[in-house]
N, C-alpha and C positions, 0 to 999 in steps of 0.2 A: 702433190708437192705442198699445197697449201694446208694440208692436214698435219704437217710436220710441227713438232713441238721444239721450241728453242729454250735453252736454259742459259741465262746470261748473268755473269757476275759483275759487280761494280756499276750498278745502274743509276746511282744518284746523280752523277754528273758526266760530262764529256762523252766519249765514244759509247759507253754503256747505255746512257740515256738516249742518245740519238739513234743508236741501233735498235733499242727496244721499241721506240716509236715507229721506226721504219718497218720493222718486222711485223708489228701489229697492224700498221696501216696497209701492209701488203696482204693481210689476211691470214697470217700465221697465228699460232698460239704461242704464248711466251710465259716462261717463269722468269720474273725479274727479281733480282736480289740486291740487297744493300745492307750495310751494318745497322741502319735505322730504317724501318719499314715506312715510317712517316715521310721519308725523303722521296719515296717512289709511289706514294698513295695516289698522286694525281695521274700517274700512268694507268693505274687500275681504274680510276674514275672515268677515264676516256674510253677504255676497252674492258668493261666489266665481265663480259662473257668469254673472253679469250685470254685473260691474264690472271696469273697467280703471283702475288707479291710475297716474298719470304725474307726473313731476317737471316743474313749470312755474313759472318766474319770468316774469311777463308783460312785464317790461322787457327781456328777453333775446330778440332776434329768432330766434336759432337754436333756443332751447327752444320758442318758439311754433310754429315750423315743424315741428320734430320731434314735438311733442305731437300736432298735428293729423294729421300723416302716420301716426303710430302708431295713433291713434284710428281712422282710416279703414282702415288695414290690418287692425285687429282686428274692427271692427264694420261696415265697408264704407260707412257713412254717418254723418252728424251731422244730426239733425233739429231739435234744440233746443240753442241756445247760451245759457248764462247767464254773463254777465260780472259776476262777483261780487267778484273780488279788489279790495281797496282799503284805504286807511289814512286816518286823520284827523290833524289837527294843530291845536294851539291857540295863538293869539296874535293880538293886534290887528293890523290890516293894517300899520301902521307898525312894529310890533315884529317882524314875521315875517321869518325868515331865508331868504334866497334859495335856498340849497342845499336846505333842508328843503322849501320850496315846490315847487321844480323836481322833487325826488324824488317828491313827492305827485302832481304832474301826470303824471310818467312812469308811475306805477302806475295812478292813478284814471282818467286819460284816454288817454294814448298806449298804455298796455298794453291797455286795452279795445279801442282802435281796431285795434291790431295783431292781436289774436286774431280780431276780427270780419273783418278783411280776409283772414285765412288760411282762414276757414271759408266765406266767401261764395261762392267758386267752386263748392264742392260743392252748396250750396243753390241756386245759380243753375242748375246742371246738372240737378238733380232737380226744379226748379220748385216747391220747397216748403221750408219751414223757419220757425223762430220764433227771433228774437233777443231776449233779455231783458237789458237793461242796468240793473244795480242802481245807482241814483242815491241820492236822499234827498229828503225834504221841503226839505232845504237846497239842492236843485237848483232849487227854485221860489221859496223865500223866503230872504233873507239874514239872518244872525244875528251879533251881536258875538262876537268871539273866534275865529270860524271863517270869516272872509271869504275866505281863499284856498281852504279846503275847499269853500265855496260855489261858488267860481269853477270848480273842477274838476267839480263836479256840474252847474252850469249849462251847462258845456261839453258834458257827456254828454247833457243834455236837448236842447240845440240840435242836436247831432250826430245823435241818435236821431230827432228830428222830421224832419230832412232825409232821413235814411236810409230812414225808413218810406215816404216819398213815392217814393224811387228804386226800392225793391224790391217795392212792392205789386203792380205789374203782373207781377212774376216769381213770384208766389205765396208771397212771404216776408213774414212778419208781424214787427212790432217792438213791444215793450212796455218802457216805462221803469218800473222799480220804485222807488217813492218812500216809504220808511219814515220814521216819526218815531222816538221813543226805544224801542229794543228791548233786551232783556237779552243783548246780545252783548258782545264785548270791544272794541267801537269806542271807547268812552270810557275804556277801561283802558289796558293796555300797548300797544295798537295805535296810540295817538295820542301824539306827543311834544308837549311844551310849548316855546314859544319861550324862549330863554335871556335875551332882552331884555325888560325890564319898564319901562314908562313910566307914571308915576303918574297922568297925565291920563286914562288909560283904565281906572282902577280901577272907576269907577262903571258902566262899560259892558262892555268885554271881560273884565276880570278877574272881575267879578261873574258874568257868564254862564258863563265857564269853570269857576269854582268850583261853580256850580249844576249844570252838566252832570257834572263829575267826582264831585260828591257824590251825584248821582242814580244813578251807575253801580251796576248790580245791583238797582236798585229801579224800573227803567223799566216802564211798563205793557205794553209790547209783548212778545208771546210768540213767539219764533223758530219754534217748532213750528207754531203756528197760521199764521204768515206763510208757512211752507213749503207748507202745505195750500192757502193762498190763491193762491200762485204756480202750483201744479199745476193748480188749478181754472181759472186764466186761460189756461193753455196748452191745456187741454181744451175751452175755450169755442169755439163756432163763430165768434164775433166778439169777440176779446179787446180790451181797452182799449189805447190808446196809452200812457196813464198809469194805473198801478195804485197808488193810495195805500194805505198800510198803517198802521193805527193811528188812533185818534180824534184825536190831536194833529195828525197829518198832514192829515186832512180839515178840521179847524178852521183850521189854518194856511193851507191852500190856498184855502179859501173867503174868508178874511180878505184874502189877497193879491188875489183877484178883485175884492173890494169896493173895495180901495185903487186898483187899476188903473182900475176903472170910474169912480170919483170923479175921478181925475186926467184921464182921457180926456174925460169929459163936461164938466168944468169948463173945460178948455182947448180944447174942440172948435173954437171960432171962430178962435182963434190957430193951431191946427193946420191947419185948412182954408185959412186965409189965407196959408199959406206957399207955396201953389201959384200958378202964373200965373193971372190972371183967365181965365174961360172965353172961348174964342175967340182967345186969344193964343198 
């Protein structure tokens, strides 16, 4: 187990940094990546024999391919891929600026998909591997002010669900990481605000945005404990498809299940009535 090689994106801050340090402390080897290598040099300095630091902007195909090739040249394999790189964005759906939204999709979804596609041939060949995609409780539940962020993470969830079914017969596991509020930089400088403000959304999107921004640095989630939980999931014989992190994530997911069940059960007759009658 300890000979496994981890490849982690977005290691300069937050989950990526804490997870990198936890993985290396546990005795694994790790490829740590960031858009600026100097931001992760201190990780290499602490673990020079088991770490490779690489420059990686997940939205640049050449950098994705180069990083995977360098990782394989250095360590010969990639056993665990953690797609952690991502950004946030605040704005009601009507307020949201298309260029900002498309940039977020390029990082949060298309970048994740590109790195996964680059790593999959190696995992298929060795008939083993574990892909962890960092989504959010916001990939299961929608919230005002982050509708398009929700959309990127819902996309990651659906993509991961399908991927898990495709690669399971090949010995490859998939886990979606779904955190609630953690003390990372997600609600700080990593997330832009829409420049457009519509008064009608003050009670919903504006209020929730201010709550999240004001909560920054005070969230109950501990990134170090989250990193330990992720390592435990990878080491488990039967890891979950969804790993919720934080009490708020568990509460939110259970509430969503209750809402879905109520809708499904209440409208069951209408739902079933949409089929042709039996025998036709």
